[in-house]
PyMOL Python script that loads the backbone (N, CA, C, O; Angstrom):
from pymol import cmd

cmd.read_pdbstr("""\
ATOM      1  N   MET A   1     -38.782 -85.206  20.987  1.00  0.00           N
ATOM      2  CA  MET A   1     -39.138 -84.563  19.983  1.00  0.00           C
ATOM      3  C   MET A   1     -40.619 -85.171  19.290  1.00  0.00           C
ATOM      4  O   MET A   1     -40.755 -86.358  18.994  1.00  0.00           O
ATOM      5  N   ALA A   2     -41.535 -84.277  19.122  1.00  0.00           N
ATOM      6  CA  ALA A   2     -42.807 -84.551  18.619  1.00  0.00           C
ATOM      7  C   ALA A   2     -42.658 -85.057  17.144  1.00  0.00           C
ATOM      8  O   ALA A   2     -41.910 -84.404  16.416  1.00  0.00           O
ATOM      9  N   LYS A   3     -43.225 -86.033  16.686  1.00  0.00           N
ATOM     10  CA  LYS A   3     -43.237 -86.490  15.394  1.00  0.00           C
ATOM     11  C   LYS A   3     -44.354 -85.778  14.582  1.00  0.00           C
ATOM     12  O   LYS A   3     -45.509 -85.758  15.005  1.00  0.00           O
ATOM     13  N   THR A   4     -43.972 -85.156  13.333  1.00  0.00           N
ATOM     14  CA  THR A   4     -44.881 -84.525  12.353  1.00  0.00           C
ATOM     15  C   THR A   4     -46.058 -85.421  11.838  1.00  0.00           C
ATOM     16  O   THR A   4     -45.775 -86.390  11.133  1.00  0.00           O
ATOM     17  N   PRO A   5     -47.397 -85.145  12.158  1.00  0.00           N
ATOM     18  CA  PRO A   5     -48.288 -86.098  11.594  1.00  0.00           C
ATOM     19  C   PRO A   5     -48.246 -86.142   9.948  1.00  0.00           C
ATOM     20  O   PRO A   5     -47.917 -85.129   9.331  1.00  0.00           O
ATOM     21  N   GLU A   6     -48.579 -87.314   9.290  1.00  0.00           N
ATOM     22  CA  GLU A   6     -48.561 -87.351   8.106  1.00  0.00           C
ATOM     23  C   GLU A   6     -50.154 -87.450   7.670  1.00  0.00           C
ATOM     24  O   GLU A   6     -50.904 -88.239   8.245  1.00  0.00           O
ATOM     25  N   HIS A   7     -50.591 -86.612   6.639  1.00  0.00           N
ATOM     26  CA  HIS A   7     -51.801 -86.656   6.242  1.00  0.00           C
ATOM     27  C   HIS A   7     -51.816 -86.649   4.732  1.00  0.00           C
ATOM     28  O   HIS A   7     -50.947 -86.023   4.125  1.00  0.00           O
ATOM     29  N   LYS A   8     -52.849 -87.378   4.036  1.00  0.00           N
ATOM     30  CA  LYS A   8     -52.966 -87.536   2.687  1.00  0.00           C
ATOM     31  C   LYS A   8     -54.474 -87.021   2.088  1.00  0.00           C
ATOM     32  O   LYS A   8     -55.548 -87.231   2.652  1.00  0.00           O
ATOM     33  N   ASP A   9     -54.318 -86.419   1.026  1.00  0.00           N
ATOM     34  CA  ASP A   9     -55.709 -85.768   0.686  1.00  0.00           C
ATOM     35  C   ASP A   9     -56.702 -86.532   0.140  1.00  0.00           C
ATOM     36  O   ASP A   9     -56.599 -87.758   0.175  1.00  0.00           O
ATOM     37  N   LYS A  10     -57.860 -85.879  -0.472  1.00  0.00           N
ATOM     38  CA  LYS A  10     -58.893 -87.128  -0.954  1.00  0.00           C
ATOM     39  C   LYS A  10     -58.390 -87.996  -2.055  1.00  0.00           C
ATOM     40  O   LYS A  10     -58.989 -89.047  -2.288  1.00  0.00           O
ATOM     41  N   LEU A  11     -57.331 -87.651  -2.765  1.00  0.00           N
ATOM     42  CA  LEU A  11     -56.904 -88.598  -3.943  1.00  0.00           C
ATOM     43  C   LEU A  11     -55.552 -89.334  -3.239  1.00  0.00           C
ATOM     44  O   LEU A  11     -54.908 -90.166  -3.879  1.00  0.00           O
ATOM     45  N   GLY A  12     -55.228 -88.991  -2.017  1.00  0.00           N
ATOM     46  CA  GLY A  12     -54.317 -90.005  -1.527  1.00  0.00           C
ATOM     47  C   GLY A  12     -52.827 -89.401  -1.768  1.00  0.00           C
ATOM     48  O   GLY A  12     -51.897 -90.197  -1.904  1.00  0.00           O
ATOM     49  N   ARG A  13     -52.616 -88.150  -1.817  1.00  0.00           N
ATOM     50  CA  ARG A  13     -51.404 -87.517  -2.095  1.00  0.00           C
ATOM     51  C   ARG A  13     -51.054 -86.871  -0.865  1.00  0.00           C
ATOM     52  O   ARG A  13     -51.884 -86.231  -0.219  1.00  0.00           O
ATOM     53  N   GLU A  14     -49.714 -87.027  -0.472  1.00  0.00           N
ATOM     54  CA  GLU A  14     -49.180 -86.490   0.744  1.00  0.00           C
ATOM     55  C   GLU A  14     -49.149 -85.079   0.955  1.00  0.00           C
ATOM     56  O   GLU A  14     -48.605 -84.364   0.113  1.00  0.00           O
ATOM     57  N   LEU A  15     -49.697 -84.569   2.037  1.00  0.00           N
ATOM     58  CA  LEU A  15     -49.798 -83.246   2.343  1.00  0.00           C
ATOM     59  C   LEU A  15     -48.617 -82.638   3.248  1.00  0.00           C
ATOM     60  O   LEU A  15     -48.092 -83.332   4.119  1.00  0.00           O
ATOM     61  N   ALA A  16     -48.249 -81.400   3.023  1.00  0.00           N
ATOM     62  CA  ALA A  16     -47.110 -80.834   3.613  1.00  0.00           C
ATOM     63  C   ALA A  16     -47.477 -79.331   3.862  1.00  0.00           C
ATOM     64  O   ALA A  16     -48.353 -78.789   3.187  1.00  0.00           O
ATOM     65  N   VAL A  17     -46.805 -78.684   4.823  1.00  0.00           N
ATOM     66  CA  VAL A  17     -46.850 -77.335   5.185  1.00  0.00           C
ATOM     67  C   VAL A  17     -46.511 -76.447   4.035  1.00  0.00           C
ATOM     68  O   VAL A  17     -45.348 -76.488   3.634  1.00  0.00           O
ATOM     69  N   GLY A  18     -47.341 -75.669   3.461  1.00  0.00           N
ATOM     70  CA  GLY A  18     -47.051 -74.745   2.168  1.00  0.00           C
ATOM     71  C   GLY A  18     -47.608 -75.296   0.913  1.00  0.00           C
ATOM     72  O   GLY A  18     -47.354 -74.645  -0.100  1.00  0.00           O
ATOM     73  N   ASP A  19     -48.366 -76.444   0.774  1.00  0.00           N
ATOM     74  CA  ASP A  19     -49.130 -77.058  -0.072  1.00  0.00           C
ATOM     75  C   ASP A  19     -50.273 -76.225  -0.420  1.00  0.00           C
ATOM     76  O   ASP A  19     -51.009 -75.840   0.489  1.00  0.00           O
ATOM     77  N   ALA A  20     -50.562 -75.830  -1.900  1.00  0.00           N
ATOM     78  CA  ALA A  20     -51.870 -75.189  -2.283  1.00  0.00           C
ATOM     79  C   ALA A  20     -52.824 -76.348  -2.256  1.00  0.00           C
ATOM     80  O   ALA A  20     -52.577 -77.471  -2.697  1.00  0.00           O
ATOM     81  N   VAL A  21     -53.962 -75.945  -1.679  1.00  0.00           N
ATOM     82  CA  VAL A  21     -55.167 -77.047  -1.610  1.00  0.00           C
ATOM     83  C   VAL A  21     -56.415 -76.269  -2.262  1.00  0.00           C
ATOM     84  O   VAL A  21     -56.450 -75.080  -2.579  1.00  0.00           O
ATOM     85  N   CYS A  22     -57.297 -77.110  -2.367  1.00  0.00           N
ATOM     86  CA  CYS A  22     -58.667 -76.620  -2.522  1.00  0.00           C
ATOM     87  C   CYS A  22     -59.502 -77.335  -1.516  1.00  0.00           C
ATOM     88  O   CYS A  22     -59.381 -78.532  -1.253  1.00  0.00           O
ATOM     89  N   TYR A  23     -60.509 -76.375  -0.875  1.00  0.00           N
ATOM     90  CA  TYR A  23     -61.313 -77.099   0.169  1.00  0.00           C
ATOM     91  C   TYR A  23     -62.579 -76.354   0.221  1.00  0.00           C
ATOM     92  O   TYR A  23     -62.641 -75.180  -0.143  1.00  0.00           O
ATOM     93  N   PRO A  24     -63.723 -77.096   0.724  1.00  0.00           N
ATOM     94  CA  PRO A  24     -65.126 -76.540   0.679  1.00  0.00           C
ATOM     95  C   PRO A  24     -65.120 -75.543   2.066  1.00  0.00           C
ATOM     96  O   PRO A  24     -64.428 -75.725   3.067  1.00  0.00           O
ATOM     97  N   VAL A  25     -66.043 -74.495   1.844  1.00  0.00           N
ATOM     98  CA  VAL A  25     -66.311 -73.402   2.705  1.00  0.00           C
ATOM     99  C   VAL A  25     -67.865 -73.037   2.551  1.00  0.00           C
ATOM    100  O   VAL A  25     -68.147 -72.532   1.464  1.00  0.00           O
ATOM    101  N   SER A  26     -68.724 -73.177   3.288  1.00  0.00           N
ATOM    102  CA  SER A  26     -70.110 -72.860   3.073  1.00  0.00           C
ATOM    103  C   SER A  26     -70.529 -73.034   1.632  1.00  0.00           C
ATOM    104  O   SER A  26     -70.631 -72.080   0.860  1.00  0.00           O
ATOM    105  N   ASN A  27     -70.762 -74.261   1.306  1.00  0.00           N
ATOM    106  CA  ASN A  27     -71.098 -74.426  -0.003  1.00  0.00           C
ATOM    107  C   ASN A  27     -70.178 -74.043  -1.334  1.00  0.00           C
ATOM    108  O   ASN A  27     -70.467 -74.317  -2.499  1.00  0.00           O
ATOM    109  N   MET A  28     -69.207 -73.465  -0.947  1.00  0.00           N
ATOM    110  CA  MET A  28     -68.262 -72.942  -2.041  1.00  0.00           C
ATOM    111  C   MET A  28     -66.813 -73.700  -1.816  1.00  0.00           C
ATOM    112  O   MET A  28     -66.334 -74.095  -0.753  1.00  0.00           O
ATOM    113  N   LEU A  29     -66.235 -73.784  -3.226  1.00  0.00           N
ATOM    114  CA  LEU A  29     -64.943 -74.402  -2.964  1.00  0.00           C
ATOM    115  C   LEU A  29     -63.772 -72.915  -2.931  1.00  0.00           C
ATOM    116  O   LEU A  29     -63.830 -71.960  -3.707  1.00  0.00           O
ATOM    117  N   THR A  30     -62.662 -73.131  -1.676  1.00  0.00           N
ATOM    118  CA  THR A  30     -61.733 -72.127  -1.688  1.00  0.00           C
ATOM    119  C   THR A  30     -60.403 -72.651  -1.897  1.00  0.00           C
ATOM    120  O   THR A  30     -60.205 -73.855  -1.728  1.00  0.00           O
ATOM    121  N   ILE A  31     -59.549 -71.942  -2.217  1.00  0.00           N
ATOM    122  CA  ILE A  31     -58.371 -72.158  -2.434  1.00  0.00           C
ATOM    123  C   ILE A  31     -57.432 -71.510  -1.360  1.00  0.00           C
ATOM    124  O   ILE A  31     -57.622 -70.330  -1.064  1.00  0.00           O
ATOM    125  N   GLY A  32     -56.444 -72.214  -0.772  1.00  0.00           N
ATOM    126  CA  GLY A  32     -55.714 -71.810   0.291  1.00  0.00           C
ATOM    127  C   GLY A  32     -54.421 -72.514   0.408  1.00  0.00           C
ATOM    128  O   GLY A  32     -54.037 -73.211  -0.530  1.00  0.00           O
ATOM    129  N   THR A  33     -53.818 -72.405   1.334  1.00  0.00           N
ATOM    130  CA  THR A  33     -52.156 -72.816   1.629  1.00  0.00           C
ATOM    131  C   THR A  33     -52.326 -73.784   2.955  1.00  0.00           C
ATOM    132  O   THR A  33     -53.124 -73.482   3.842  1.00  0.00           O
ATOM    133  N   VAL A  34     -51.674 -74.736   3.005  1.00  0.00           N
ATOM    134  CA  VAL A  34     -51.637 -75.508   4.305  1.00  0.00           C
ATOM    135  C   VAL A  34     -50.460 -74.846   5.228  1.00  0.00           C
ATOM    136  O   VAL A  34     -49.274 -74.879   4.900  1.00  0.00           O
ATOM    137  N   THR A  35     -50.965 -74.222   6.467  1.00  0.00           N
ATOM    138  CA  THR A  35     -50.195 -73.632   7.472  1.00  0.00           C
ATOM    139  C   THR A  35     -49.684 -74.418   8.443  1.00  0.00           C
ATOM    140  O   THR A  35     -48.642 -74.110   9.022  1.00  0.00           O
ATOM    141  N   LYS A  36     -50.478 -75.693   8.763  1.00  0.00           N
ATOM    142  CA  LYS A  36     -50.004 -76.477  10.168  1.00  0.00           C
ATOM    143  C   LYS A  36     -50.599 -77.709   9.848  1.00  0.00           C
ATOM    144  O   LYS A  36     -51.724 -77.736   9.349  1.00  0.00           O
ATOM    145  N   LEU A  37     -49.940 -78.762  10.090  1.00  0.00           N
ATOM    146  CA  LEU A  37     -50.440 -80.043  10.337  1.00  0.00           C
ATOM    147  C   LEU A  37     -50.742 -80.728  11.769  1.00  0.00           C
ATOM    148  O   LEU A  37     -49.882 -81.357  12.387  1.00  0.00           O
ATOM    149  N   ASN A  38     -52.051 -80.534  12.219  1.00  0.00           N
ATOM    150  CA  ASN A  38     -52.295 -80.994  13.462  1.00  0.00           C
ATOM    151  C   ASN A  38     -52.432 -82.500  13.616  1.00  0.00           C
ATOM    152  O   ASN A  38     -52.232 -83.238  12.651  1.00  0.00           O
ATOM    153  N   ASN A  39     -52.709 -82.886  14.596  1.00  0.00           N
ATOM    154  CA  ASN A  39     -52.870 -84.630  14.710  1.00  0.00           C
ATOM    155  C   ASN A  39     -53.795 -85.273  14.046  1.00  0.00           C
ATOM    156  O   ASN A  39     -53.619 -86.452  13.736  1.00  0.00           O
ATOM    157  N   LYS A  40     -54.892 -84.624  13.733  1.00  0.00           N
ATOM    158  CA  LYS A  40     -56.256 -85.073  13.256  1.00  0.00           C
ATOM    159  C   LYS A  40     -56.660 -84.413  11.855  1.00  0.00           C
ATOM    160  O   LYS A  40     -57.304 -84.948  10.953  1.00  0.00           O
ATOM    161  N   MET A  41     -56.141 -83.157  11.891  1.00  0.00           N
ATOM    162  CA  MET A  41     -56.760 -82.022  10.766  1.00  0.00           C
ATOM    163  C   MET A  41     -55.655 -81.238  10.402  1.00  0.00           C
ATOM    164  O   MET A  41     -54.587 -81.232  11.014  1.00  0.00           O
ATOM    165  N   VAL A  42     -55.924 -80.556   9.369  1.00  0.00           N
ATOM    166  CA  VAL A  42     -55.122 -79.677   8.562  1.00  0.00           C
ATOM    167  C   VAL A  42     -55.591 -78.352   8.692  1.00  0.00           C
ATOM    168  O   VAL A  42     -56.773 -78.073   8.494  1.00  0.00           O
ATOM    169  N   LYS A  43     -54.542 -77.324   9.087  1.00  0.00           N
ATOM    170  CA  LYS A  43     -54.989 -75.781   9.275  1.00  0.00           C
ATOM    171  C   LYS A  43     -54.828 -75.361   7.914  1.00  0.00           C
ATOM    172  O   LYS A  43     -53.782 -75.736   7.384  1.00  0.00           O
ATOM    173  N   VAL A  44     -55.687 -74.607   7.155  1.00  0.00           N
ATOM    174  CA  VAL A  44     -55.620 -74.035   5.753  1.00  0.00           C
ATOM    175  C   VAL A  44     -55.891 -72.346   6.062  1.00  0.00           C
ATOM    176  O   VAL A  44     -56.635 -71.874   6.921  1.00  0.00           O
ATOM    177  N   GLN A  45     -55.134 -71.695   5.185  1.00  0.00           N
ATOM    178  CA  GLN A  45     -55.439 -70.237   5.182  1.00  0.00           C
ATOM    179  C   GLN A  45     -55.932 -69.792   3.650  1.00  0.00           C
ATOM    180  O   GLN A  45     -55.254 -70.059   2.658  1.00  0.00           O
ATOM    181  N   LYS A  46     -56.931 -69.233   3.603  1.00  0.00           N
ATOM    182  CA  LYS A  46     -57.394 -68.812   2.264  1.00  0.00           C
ATOM    183  C   LYS A  46     -56.626 -67.857   1.384  1.00  0.00           C
ATOM    184  O   LYS A  46     -56.370 -66.810   1.980  1.00  0.00           O
ATOM    185  N   VAL A  47     -56.237 -67.900   0.296  1.00  0.00           N
ATOM    186  CA  VAL A  47     -55.331 -67.150  -0.641  1.00  0.00           C
ATOM    187  C   VAL A  47     -56.435 -66.183  -1.258  1.00  0.00           C
ATOM    188  O   VAL A  47     -57.604 -66.459  -1.530  1.00  0.00           O
ATOM    189  N   GLY A  48     -55.861 -65.162  -1.383  1.00  0.00           N
ATOM    190  CA  GLY A  48     -56.846 -63.836  -1.743  1.00  0.00           C
ATOM    191  C   GLY A  48     -56.904 -62.465  -1.042  1.00  0.00           C
ATOM    192  O   GLY A  48     -56.538 -62.361   0.128  1.00  0.00           O
ATOM    193  N   PRO A  49     -57.294 -61.568  -1.642  1.00  0.00           N
ATOM    194  CA  PRO A  49     -57.435 -60.174  -0.912  1.00  0.00           C
ATOM    195  C   PRO A  49     -58.362 -60.227   0.281  1.00  0.00           C
ATOM    196  O   PRO A  49     -58.170 -59.456   1.221  1.00  0.00           O
ATOM    197  N   ASN A  50     -59.295 -61.041   0.291  1.00  0.00           N
ATOM    198  CA  ASN A  50     -60.287 -60.908   1.483  1.00  0.00           C
ATOM    199  C   ASN A  50     -59.792 -62.000   2.370  1.00  0.00           C
ATOM    200  O   ASN A  50     -59.885 -63.194   2.084  1.00  0.00           O
ATOM    201  N   ARG A  51     -59.238 -61.505   3.511  1.00  0.00           N
ATOM    202  CA  ARG A  51     -58.709 -62.555   4.388  1.00  0.00           C
ATOM    203  C   ARG A  51     -59.702 -62.691   5.650  1.00  0.00           C
ATOM    204  O   ARG A  51     -59.334 -63.409   6.580  1.00  0.00           O
ATOM    205  N   TYR A  52     -60.836 -62.091   5.717  1.00  0.00           N
ATOM    206  CA  TYR A  52     -61.727 -62.083   6.760  1.00  0.00           C
ATOM    207  C   TYR A  52     -61.934 -63.709   6.868  1.00  0.00           C
ATOM    208  O   TYR A  52     -61.929 -64.411   5.856  1.00  0.00           O
ATOM    209  N   ASN A  53     -62.109 -64.223   8.137  1.00  0.00           N
ATOM    210  CA  ASN A  53     -62.389 -65.641   8.706  1.00  0.00           C
ATOM    211  C   ASN A  53     -61.508 -66.458   7.511  1.00  0.00           C
ATOM    212  O   ASN A  53     -62.142 -67.125   6.692  1.00  0.00           O
ATOM    213  N   SER A  54     -60.185 -66.397   7.440  1.00  0.00           N
ATOM    214  CA  SER A  54     -59.493 -67.048   6.505  1.00  0.00           C
ATOM    215  C   SER A  54     -58.981 -68.280   6.883  1.00  0.00           C
ATOM    216  O   SER A  54     -58.656 -69.128   6.052  1.00  0.00           O
ATOM    217  N   GLU A  55     -58.878 -68.456   8.233  1.00  0.00           N
ATOM    218  CA  GLU A  55     -58.208 -69.845   8.639  1.00  0.00           C
ATOM    219  C   GLU A  55     -59.243 -70.963   8.970  1.00  0.00           C
ATOM    220  O   GLU A  55     -60.254 -70.824   9.658  1.00  0.00           O
ATOM    221  N   HIS A  56     -58.896 -71.865   8.479  1.00  0.00           N
ATOM    222  CA  HIS A  56     -59.937 -73.214   8.869  1.00  0.00           C
ATOM    223  C   HIS A  56     -59.226 -74.567   9.096  1.00  0.00           C
ATOM    224  O   HIS A  56     -58.280 -74.968   8.417  1.00  0.00           O
ATOM    225  N   ASN A  57     -59.710 -75.126   9.980  1.00  0.00           N
ATOM    226  CA  ASN A  57     -59.233 -76.708  10.181  1.00  0.00           C
ATOM    227  C   ASN A  57     -60.040 -77.479   9.518  1.00  0.00           C
ATOM    228  O   ASN A  57     -61.234 -77.516   9.815  1.00  0.00           O
ATOM    229  N   LYS A  58     -59.525 -78.217   8.517  1.00  0.00           N
ATOM    230  CA  LYS A  58     -60.151 -79.337   7.804  1.00  0.00           C
ATOM    231  C   LYS A  58     -59.561 -80.667   7.957  1.00  0.00           C
ATOM    232  O   LYS A  58     -58.358 -80.822   8.165  1.00  0.00           O
ATOM    233  N   TYR A  59     -60.432 -81.666   7.851  1.00  0.00           N
ATOM    234  CA  TYR A  59     -59.917 -83.014   7.656  1.00  0.00           C
ATOM    235  C   TYR A  59     -59.222 -83.328   6.465  1.00  0.00           C
ATOM    236  O   TYR A  59     -59.646 -82.756   5.460  1.00  0.00           O
ATOM    237  N   PRO A  60     -58.186 -84.153   6.312  1.00  0.00           N
ATOM    238  CA  PRO A  60     -57.441 -84.312   5.149  1.00  0.00           C
ATOM    239  C   PRO A  60     -58.208 -84.667   3.943  1.00  0.00           C
ATOM    240  O   PRO A  60     -58.008 -84.233   2.808  1.00  0.00           O
ATOM    241  N   ASN A  61     -59.168 -85.562   4.343  1.00  0.00           N
ATOM    242  CA  ASN A  61     -60.075 -86.180   3.229  1.00  0.00           C
ATOM    243  C   ASN A  61     -60.947 -85.014   2.815  1.00  0.00           C
ATOM    244  O   ASN A  61     -61.789 -85.327   1.973  1.00  0.00           O
ATOM    245  N   ASP A  62     -60.955 -83.897   3.154  1.00  0.00           N
ATOM    246  CA  ASP A  62     -61.928 -82.809   2.631  1.00  0.00           C
ATOM    247  C   ASP A  62     -61.043 -81.899   1.718  1.00  0.00           C
ATOM    248  O   ASP A  62     -61.645 -80.974   1.172  1.00  0.00           O
ATOM    249  N   VAL A  63     -59.735 -82.018   1.475  1.00  0.00           N
ATOM    250  CA  VAL A  63     -59.031 -81.052   0.828  1.00  0.00           C
ATOM    251  C   VAL A  63     -58.158 -81.821  -0.377  1.00  0.00           C
ATOM    252  O   VAL A  63     -57.664 -82.937  -0.215  1.00  0.00           O
ATOM    253  N   ILE A  64     -58.066 -81.176  -1.402  1.00  0.00           N
ATOM    254  CA  ILE A  64     -57.245 -81.898  -2.585  1.00  0.00           C
ATOM    255  C   ILE A  64     -56.235 -81.024  -2.905  1.00  0.00           C
ATOM    256  O   ILE A  64     -56.530 -79.841  -3.072  1.00  0.00           O
ATOM    257  N   LYS A  65     -54.980 -81.426  -3.032  1.00  0.00           N
ATOM    258  CA  LYS A  65     -53.946 -80.875  -3.317  1.00  0.00           C
ATOM    259  C   LYS A  65     -53.638 -80.286  -4.800  1.00  0.00           C
ATOM    260  O   LYS A  65     -53.666 -81.064  -5.754  1.00  0.00           O
ATOM    261  N   LEU A  66     -53.363 -78.999  -4.979  1.00  0.00           N
ATOM    262  CA  LEU A  66     -53.303 -78.721  -6.290  1.00  0.00           C
ATOM    263  C   LEU A  66     -52.060 -78.409  -6.839  1.00  0.00           C
ATOM    264  O   LEU A  66     -51.257 -77.956  -6.023  1.00  0.00           O
ATOM    265  N   GLU A  67     -51.630 -78.533  -8.108  1.00  0.00           N
ATOM    266  CA  GLU A  67     -50.439 -78.343  -8.779  1.00  0.00           C
ATOM    267  C   GLU A  67     -49.991 -76.812  -9.020  1.00  0.00           C
ATOM    268  O   GLU A  67     -50.895 -75.983  -8.914  1.00  0.00           O
ATOM    269  N   GLY A  68     -48.880 -76.410  -9.288  1.00  0.00           N
ATOM    270  CA  GLY A  68     -48.645 -75.005  -9.409  1.00  0.00           C
ATOM    271  C   GLY A  68     -49.316 -74.406 -10.573  1.00  0.00           C
ATOM    272  O   GLY A  68     -49.643 -73.221 -10.517  1.00  0.00           O
ATOM    273  N   ALA A  69     -49.556 -75.123 -11.641  1.00  0.00           N
ATOM    274  CA  ALA A  69     -50.213 -74.690 -12.815  1.00  0.00           C
ATOM    275  C   ALA A  69     -51.723 -74.073 -12.550  1.00  0.00           C
ATOM    276  O   ALA A  69     -52.175 -73.033 -13.029  1.00  0.00           O
ATOM    277  N   ASP A  70     -52.339 -74.942 -11.710  1.00  0.00           N
ATOM    278  CA  ASP A  70     -53.675 -74.695 -11.357  1.00  0.00           C
ATOM    279  C   ASP A  70     -53.764 -73.247 -10.438  1.00  0.00           C
ATOM    280  O   ASP A  70     -54.617 -72.387 -10.659  1.00  0.00           O
ATOM    281  N   VAL A  71     -52.845 -73.154  -9.494  1.00  0.00           N
ATOM    282  CA  VAL A  71     -52.850 -72.024  -8.566  1.00  0.00           C
ATOM    283  C   VAL A  71     -52.462 -70.669  -9.363  1.00  0.00           C
ATOM    284  O   VAL A  71     -53.050 -69.618  -9.110  1.00  0.00           O
ATOM    285  N   THR A  72     -51.406 -70.750 -10.371  1.00  0.00           N
ATOM    286  CA  THR A  72     -50.987 -69.733 -11.153  1.00  0.00           C
ATOM    287  C   THR A  72     -52.159 -69.334 -11.945  1.00  0.00           C
ATOM    288  O   THR A  72     -52.454 -68.139 -11.912  1.00  0.00           O
ATOM    289  N   PHE A  73     -52.884 -70.137 -12.657  1.00  0.00           N
ATOM    290  CA  PHE A  73     -54.285 -69.968 -13.512  1.00  0.00           C
ATOM    291  C   PHE A  73     -55.273 -69.186 -12.597  1.00  0.00           C
ATOM    292  O   PHE A  73     -55.919 -68.211 -12.983  1.00  0.00           O
ATOM    293  N   TYR A  74     -55.331 -69.801 -11.144  1.00  0.00           N
ATOM    294  CA  TYR A  74     -56.398 -68.970 -10.670  1.00  0.00           C
ATOM    295  C   TYR A  74     -55.942 -67.556 -10.105  1.00  0.00           C
ATOM    296  O   TYR A  74     -56.825 -66.702 -10.023  1.00  0.00           O
ATOM    297  N   ILE A  75     -54.667 -67.227  -9.712  1.00  0.00           N
ATOM    298  CA  ILE A  75     -54.272 -66.100  -9.565  1.00  0.00           C
ATOM    299  C   ILE A  75     -54.250 -65.245 -10.460  1.00  0.00           C
ATOM    300  O   ILE A  75     -54.562 -64.092 -10.164  1.00  0.00           O
ATOM    301  N   LEU A  76     -53.884 -65.568 -11.773  1.00  0.00           N
ATOM    302  CA  LEU A  76     -53.981 -64.729 -13.071  1.00  0.00           C
ATOM    303  C   LEU A  76     -55.542 -64.520 -13.363  1.00  0.00           C
ATOM    304  O   LEU A  76     -55.813 -63.412 -13.828  1.00  0.00           O
ATOM    305  N   GLN A  77     -56.514 -65.318 -13.186  1.00  0.00           N
ATOM    306  CA  GLN A  77     -57.823 -65.093 -13.686  1.00  0.00           C
ATOM    307  C   GLN A  77     -58.552 -64.248 -12.417  1.00  0.00           C
ATOM    308  O   GLN A  77     -59.688 -63.795 -12.559  1.00  0.00           O
ATOM    309  N   ASN A  78     -57.911 -64.107 -11.360  1.00  0.00           N
ATOM    310  CA  ASN A  78     -58.759 -63.404 -10.207  1.00  0.00           C
ATOM    311  C   ASN A  78     -58.105 -62.028  -9.833  1.00  0.00           C
ATOM    312  O   ASN A  78     -58.640 -61.288  -9.008  1.00  0.00           O
ATOM    313  N   THR A  79     -56.879 -61.694 -10.492  1.00  0.00           N
ATOM    314  CA  THR A  79     -56.274 -60.468 -10.198  1.00  0.00           C
ATOM    315  C   THR A  79     -56.596 -59.307 -10.964  1.00  0.00           C
ATOM    316  O   THR A  79     -56.686 -59.374 -12.190  1.00  0.00           O
ATOM    317  N   LYS A  80     -56.797 -58.127 -10.258  1.00  0.00           N
ATOM    318  CA  LYS A  80     -57.420 -56.791 -10.867  1.00  0.00           C
ATOM    319  C   LYS A  80     -56.216 -56.053 -11.348  1.00  0.00           C
ATOM    320  O   LYS A  80     -55.165 -55.999 -10.710  1.00  0.00           O
ATOM    321  N   THR A  81     -56.405 -55.525 -12.427  1.00  0.00           N
ATOM    322  CA  THR A  81     -55.176 -54.894 -13.030  1.00  0.00           C
ATOM    323  C   THR A  81     -55.670 -52.990 -13.085  1.00  0.00           C
ATOM    324  O   THR A  81     -54.878 -52.159 -13.532  1.00  0.00           O
TER     325      THR A  81
END
""", "prot")
cmd.dss("prot")
cmd.show_as("cartoon", "prot")
cmd.util.cbc("prot")
cmd.orient("prot")
């Protein structure tokens, strides 16, 4: 049975599948969720309506794990009514 890789973010917090993270894409910060833990990298998927080119592989030290309140604030701020 294959062992699940252990990764830590830029601040040293443990990453797991389903965690909300902030990561850089083309000189912008993007919010996404961890979808897979690879041996050396973390696969993240962008959160939001525009999902074009939404999956990226990032090194664990390129992401920062977000807390629930941060993600809720982002969703409320960027939701159109």
